[in-house]
ZALO-694394 format. One record per atom (N, C-alpha, C, O, CB): x, y, z; residue in one letter. Coordinates in pm, whole numbers, padded with zeros to 5 digits, always signed. Atoms other than C-alpha are relative to their C-alpha. Glycine has a CB too. Layout:
XYZA ...
This chain:
+00077+00118-00035M +00672+01214+01037M +00086-00121-00030M +00121-00148-00145M -00135-00005-00078M -00082+00120+00017T +00874+00900+01093T -00063-00115+00076T -00095-00101+00194T +00145+00023+00047T +00051+00121-00062L +00742+00553+01165L +00097-00111-00033L +00118-00143-00150L -00146-00034-00048L -00100+00103+00023R +00999+00281+01210R -00019-00115+00097R -00049-00095+00214R +00140+00057+00013R -00013+00118-00085T +01010-00071+01342T +00097-00092-00070T +00123-00076-00190T -00139-00071+00025T -00093+00096+00060E +01253-00352+01283E -00073-00130-00027E -00137-00185+00063E +00124-00025+00092E +00066+00125+00035R +01122-00655+01099R +00086-00075-00100R +00036-00119-00204R -00141+00026-00057R -00087+00081+00085G +01421-00827+00945G +00033+00062-00133G +00048-00010-00232G -00062-00132-00023G -00033-00064+00127K +01500-00569+00677K +00145-00029-00037K +00231-00044+00049K -00024+00151+00008K -00135+00019+00050K +01805-00625+00462K +00027+00115-00095K -00030+00121-00203K +00017-00139-00071K -00027-00119+00080E +01947-00299+00327E +00047-00034-00141E +00013+00037-00236E +00104+00086+00070E -00050+00035+00133N +02121-00473+00038N -00109-00056-00091N -00087-00072-00211N +00113-00101+00013N +00110+00054+00080M +01785-00612-00078M -00092+00110-00050M -00187+00082-00122M -00079-00102+00081M +00091-00108+00036S +01627-00268-00128S +00005+00029-00150S +00106+00008-00217S +00034+00127+00078S +00007-00043+00139R +01512-00148-00467R -00093+00120-00006R -00179+00137+00081R -00050-00115-00095R +00078-00122+00013E +01358+00177-00586E -00117-00020-00096E -00104-00089-00197E +00089+00116-00047E +00117-00002+00088I +01011+00221-00737I -00007+00139-00062I +00005+00239+00009I -00133-00035+00079I +00001-00129+00069V +00985+00496-01000V -00126+00021-00085V -00136+00122-00155V +00123+00012-00087V +00118-00009+00088S +00647+00434-01168S -00089+00120+00029S -00173+00154-00054S -00081-00126+00013S +00081-00116-00037H +00493+00735-00988H +00056+00131-00056H -00013+00234-00051H -00010+00010+00150H -00067-00123+00041R +00735+00989-01136R -00053+00056-00131R -00049-00010-00235R +00150-00024-00012R +00054-00064+00119V +00577+01232-01379V +00017+00152+00004V +00011+00217-00101V -00149-00035-00016V -00013-00146-00011N +00629+01587-01247N +00095+00035+00113N +00151-00054+00178N -00139+00066+00024N -00094-00046-00101G +00838+01797-01010G -00025-00057+00138G +00071-00094+00207G -00004+00147+00008G +00031+00055-00131L +00657+01677-00697L +00036-00148+00008L +00113-00189+00094L -00148+00021+00034L -00023+00145-00003N +00659+01306-00777N +00145-00037-00031N +00194-00140+00016N -00092-00068-00097N -00141+00026+00029D +01013+01325-00915D +00085+00007+00126D +00190-00055+00134D +00053+00100-00104D -00077-00019-00124R +01129+01426-00565R -00042-00097+00110R +00019-00098+00217R -00016+00142+00050R +00044+00099-00098I +00941+01149-00382I +00070-00131-00030I +00058-00185-00141I -00156-00017-00002I -00072+00126+00016E +01155+00840-00331E -00079-00111+00068E -00121-00097+00183E +00144+00010+00059E +00066+00119-00057I +00990+00500-00278I +00099-00115-00010I +00147-00148-00118I -00136-00033-00074I -00095+00109-00005T +01213+00215-00169T -00065-00122+00063T -00131-00112+00166T +00127+00041+00078T +00044+00127-00056V +01123-00150-00112V +00112-00046+00092V +00228-00052+00052V -00032-00108-00112V -00103+00030-00100L +01303-00260+00205L +00023-00148+00027L +00124-00184+00087L -00036+00066+00126L -00013+00141-00038D +01247-00634+00227D -00002-00091-00122D -00025-00046-00234D -00111-00040+00097D +00010+00101+00105E +01259-00952+00025E -00147-00037-00020E -00230-00015+00069E +00084-00126+00035E +00136+00048+00023R +00944-01091-00133R -00031-00113+00097R +00055-00196+00128R -00019-00047-00147R +00042+00103-00093G +00748-01310+00106G -00047-00125-00070G -00034-00139-00192G -00108+00052+00090G +00048+00129+00054E +00597-01655+00059E -00100+00018-00112E -00103-00061-00206E -00061-00083+00110E +00103-00024+00102G +00311-01510-00145G +00050+00074-00122G -00026+00095-00216G -00112+00075+00060G -00058-00068+00115G +00546-01327-00382G +00002+00151+00011G +00056+00217-00078G -00073-00039-00122G +00006-00145-00014A +00484-00973-00252A +00095+00049+00108A +00131-00024+00200A -00143+00045+00032A -00079-00065-00104N +00698-00734-00053N -00094+00055+00107N -00215+00067+00086N +00088+00113-00059N +00080-00046-00113H +00582-00599+00284H +00041+00136+00054H -00042+00206+00110H +00008-00100+00110H -00052-00122-00062D +00800-00303+00384D +00048+00099-00106D +00128+00065-00194D +00114-00034+00095D -00033-00106+00094Y +00832+00027+00195Y +00036+00126+00076Y -00020+00153+00182Y -00117+00027-00097Y -00036-00129-00057M +00998+00358+00276M -00028+00107-00105M +00015+00096-00219M +00150+00003+00046M +00027-00114+00087I +00871+00683+00126I +00074+00120+00060I +00055+00153+00177I -00154+00029-00014I -00074-00119-00044R +01103+00985+00149R -00050+00118-00081R -00066+00110-00203R +00156-00019-00017R +00058-00116+00067F +00970+01331+00071F +00034+00126+00078F +00084+00120+00191F -00154-00015-00013F -00012-00128-00067G +00990+01700+00155G +00142+00050+00016G +00240-00020-00009G -00062-00009+00133G -00128-00063-00031E +01267+01938+00246E -00018+00074+00131E -00093+00172+00132E +00047+00096-00114E -00094+00112-00009P +01406+01862+00496P -00071-00134-00022P -00193-00144-00008P +00071+00000+00136P +00056+00131+00032R +01357+01496+00409R -00073-00061+00119R -00020-00066+00230R +00111-00094-00046R +00080+00074-00097E +01084+01315+00600E -00005-00145-00050E +00013-00171-00169E -00146+00061+00016E +00012+00141+00036E +01042+00938+00605E -00130-00056+00054E -00168-00029+00168E +00120-00081+00052E +00122+00070-00041L +00723+00735+00617L +00016-00146-00039L +00028-00179-00157L -00127+00064-00067L -00011+00143+00027E +00750+00360+00649E -00139-00060-00006E -00221-00039+00084E +00087-00072+00107E +00127+00070+00015I +00457+00155+00523I +00029-00148+00012I +00108-00204-00064I -00070+00034-00137I -00020+00143-00024M +00442-00198+00656M -00132-00074-00021M -00230-00050+00049M +00055-00025+00145M +00117+00081+00028F +00193-00442+00509F +00003-00126+00087F +00108-00168+00134F -00007-00038-00150F +00011+00125-00076Q +00068-00751+00692Q +00099-00101-00055Q +00107-00124-00175Q -00145-00056-00007Q -00098+00101+00040K +00340-01012+00688K -00036-00131+00067K -00023-00145+00189K +00146+00045+00038K +00039+00130-00052G +00221-01367+00728G -00147-00006+00034G -00212+00098+00052G +00082-00034+00123G +00141+00016-00031P -00121-01510+00802P -00031+00043+00144P +00050+00023+00235P -00043-00146-00021P +00038-00051-00132L -00307-01357+01097L +00006-00107+00109L +00050-00080+00221L -00140+00057-00005L +00002+00108-00100K -00346-01693+01272K +00139-00042+00044K +00155-00104+00149K -00074-00121-00055K -00137+00036-00034V +00032-01737+01269V +00078+00122+00048V +00143+00117+00153V +00070-00063-00122V -00083-00117-00026A +00186-01388+01268A -00070+00107+00085A -00004+00198+00135A +00043+00061-00130A +00073-00106-00068G -00089-01185+01437G -00011+00123-00089G +00030+00121-00205G +00067+00036+00133G +00014-00124+00076Y -00170-00831+01327Y +00131+00077+00007Y +00172+00120+00115Y -00118+00087+00055Y -00129-00067-00002N +00157-00669+01222N +00020+00101-00112N +00131+00151-00131N +00108-00102-00007N -00013-00098+00108G +00085-00438+00928G -00136+00036-00055G -00239-00013-00009G +00089-00055-00111G +00124-00044+00062I -00175-00270+00712I -00033-00090-00120I +00049-00171-00162I +00009+00148-00044I +00044+00077+00116S -00373-00420+00423S +00001+00087-00124S +00007+00210-00116S -00141-00059+00024S +00017-00073+00125N -00395-00324+00058N -00126+00084+00005N -00130+00197-00042N -00004-00097-00120N +00129-00068-00010E -00755-00231+00132E +00010+00130+00081E -00052+00230+00046E -00104-00092+00062E -00015-00120-00083A -00653+00016+00404A +00068+00112-00079A +00026+00228-00070A +00082-00033+00126A -00070-00102+00079L -00412+00197+00172L -00090+00053-00112L -00091+00173-00139L +00131-00057-00058L +00095-00044+00103L -00670+00205-00107L -00108+00091+00059L -00148+00188-00006L -00066-00121-00067L +00102-00082-00064A -00926+00349+00137A +00048+00145+00017A -00030+00238+00000A -00039-00059+00136A -00057-00134-00013V -00694+00646+00199V -00002+00072-00135V -00043+00188-00142V +00144-00007+00056V -00004-00061+00134V -00648+00711-00175V -00142+00033-00047V -00164+00141-00103V +00070-00095-00101V +00139-00026+00039I -01024+00680-00240I -00055+00122+00074I -00120+00207+00014I -00088-00123+00028I +00047-00115-00079D -01099+00925+00042D +00056+00131-00055D -00015+00231-00066D +00039-00016+00148D -00063-00121+00055R -00852+01176-00102R -00060+00038-00134R -00087+00156-00158R +00151-00022-00015R +00061-00028+00130L -00995+01145-00453L -00144+00048+00014L -00190+00131-00064L +00005-00125-00089L +00135-00049-00028E -01347+01190-00311E +00005+00148+00039E -00081+00226-00001E -00067-00083+00112E -00017-00140-00038G -01225+01515-00156G +00018+00089-00121G -00043+00195-00131G +00118+00016+00094G -00018-00078+00122F -01104+01639-00492F -00129+00008-00081F -00158+00111-00141F +00112-00061-00086F +00125+00002+00076A -01435+01536-00651A -00100+00101+00054A -00183+00152-00021A -00061-00140+00002A +00093-00094-00063N -01620+01761-00405N +00061+00139+00016N +00002+00226+00080N -00043-00052+00136N -00068-00128-00012G -01375+02050-00435G +00014+00070-00133G -00043+00028-00233G +00135-00018+00063G -00015-00080+00122P -01269+02308-00691P +00085-00065-00108P +00094-00012-00219P +00059+00134+00034P -00086+00066+00098F -01035+02062-00868F -00061-00129-00055F +00012-00217-00101F +00135-00029+00061F +00068+00118+00056A -01296+01804-00972A +00031-00009-00149A +00027+00091-00221A -00155+00008+00024A -00027+00019+00143C -01206+01654-01311C -00025-00146-00036C -00033-00233+00051C +00147+00042-00035C +00026+00135+00050R -01268+01348-01525R +00110-00098+00041R +00081-00211+00080R -00014+00002-00153R -00112+00088-00031E -00921+01205-01461E -00004-00046+00146E +00020-00164+00174E +00133+00072-00028E +00012+00039-00141N -00966+01211-01082N -00119-00093+00021N -00111-00188+00100N -00015+00124+00090N +00118+00086-00012A -01313+01057-01120A +00031-00141-00050A -00010-00239+00011A -00119+00059-00080A -00037+00131+00054M -01171+00776-01335M +00096-00072+00096M +00082-00192+00118M +00065+00015-00140M -00094+00060-00094A -00884+00716-01090A -00076-00052+00122A -00047-00161+00172A +00108+00103+00043A +00081+00044-00115R -01137+00699-00804R -00078-00126-00034R -00082-00220+00046R -00098+00113+00044R +00077+00117+00043T -01353+00453-00998T +00089-00125-00005T +00048-00231+00042T -00063+00025-00138T -00091+00115+00010K -01056+00226-01068K +00048-00045+00138K +00063-00165+00162K +00121+00036-00088K -00039+00037-00137C -00945+00238-00703C -00116-00071+00070C -00094-00168+00142C +00042+00126+00081C +00118+00066-00059E -01301+00151-00594E -00018-00139-00059E -00056-00232+00013E -00126+00085-00023E +00008+00132+00062E -01301-00135-00844E +00104-00095+00059E +00074-00210+00088E +00018+00011-00152E -00105+00081-00061A -00969-00261-00707A -00041-00042+00142A -00019-00156+00182A +00135+00078+00004A +00046+00030-00136M -01116-00241-00355M -00105-00111-00003M -00099-00204+00077M -00058+00127+00068M +00106+00101+00008Q -01421-00445-00458Q +00058-00138-00029Q +00012-00238+00028Q -00101+00039-00107Q -00061+00130+00031W -01202-00721-00607W +00074-00056+00121W +00067-00176+00148W +00096+00014-00120W -00072+00046-00119L -00986-00737-00294L -00099-00046+00109L -00075-00147+00175L +00090+00112+00055L +00101+00039-00098L -01295-00748-00070L -00067-00131-00040L -00096-00215+00045L -00105+00111+00016L +00060+00125+00048K -01447-01021-00288K +00091-00118+00032K +00046-00223+00078K -00027+00007-00153K -00097+00106-00031R -01129-01226-00250R -00006-00036+00148R -00009-00154+00184R +00143+00044-00039R +00005+00025-00144T -01142-01187+00129T -00129-00071+00039T -00125-00167+00116T +00013+00131+00077T +00129+00065-00034R -01513-01277+00149R -00001-00145-00047R -00049-00234+00024R -00119+00077-00064R -00007+00138+00052D -01455-01584-00069D +00087-00087+00091D +00052-00201+00119D +00055-00002-00144D -00089+00075-00089R -01168-01693+00156R -00068-00026+00135R -00051-00133+00193R +00133+00077+00021R +00072+00019-00126M -01383-01640+00465M -00105-00110-00013M -00119-00195+00075M -00068+00132+00043M +00100+00105+00026E -01661-01854+00315E +00062-00139-00001E +00001-00235+00047E -00071+00026-00133E -00067+00130+00009R -01410-02134+00249R +00075-00036+00127R +00128-00146+00138R +00096+00000-00116R -00067+00028-00127G -01264-02104+00600G +00151+00002-00007G +00218-00060+00076G -00044-00131+00050G -00145-00003+00013V -00911-02027+00480V +00058+00140+00021V +00179+00159+00008V +00041-00052-00136V -00050-00135-00024E -00887-01653+00556E +00093+00000+00120E +00065-00065+00221E -00117+00100+00023E -00098-00006-00109G -00585-01574+00773G +00097-00116+00000G +00169-00137+00098G -00071+00006+00131G -00089+00116+00009Q -00397-01883+00655Q +00071+00002-00136Q +00022+00062-00231Q -00079-00134+00019Q -00072+00013+00127N -00140-01959+00383N -00055-00118-00079N +00015-00216-00103N +00153-00017+00025N +00068+00104+00076I -00389-02169+00189I -00075+00070-00113I -00139+00173-00091I -00098-00087+00091I +00077-00057+00110L -00533-02098-00156L -00144-00032+00022L -00229+00006-00058L +00048-00053-00138L 
């Protein structure tokens, strides 16, 4: 599975993320940040390499306000929704455990805070713009 587009990446600006590494599976998954931090201080483009043979999955987050840049990436909320769905599956399967339930709760809490931020911005009429 490979998803690639060009959006001004600079190979010399890449850095590796290792906070997920804890066991044999995660030790073999490489996460690389591909771009410079944007105006808001966050990066937008990530490459995940996994499997044998190596597969690549590029994750591109929205870069720039919708009213200026249009729709060009995914949101934090979309990625959290995938993780929550997966944890819900474990909760309803033979591997249900307290740790997965707590992780799901924290992801749902993170989702609620992000949604609150978006709703507040919509109420103030600044959603989709580079305005606090």
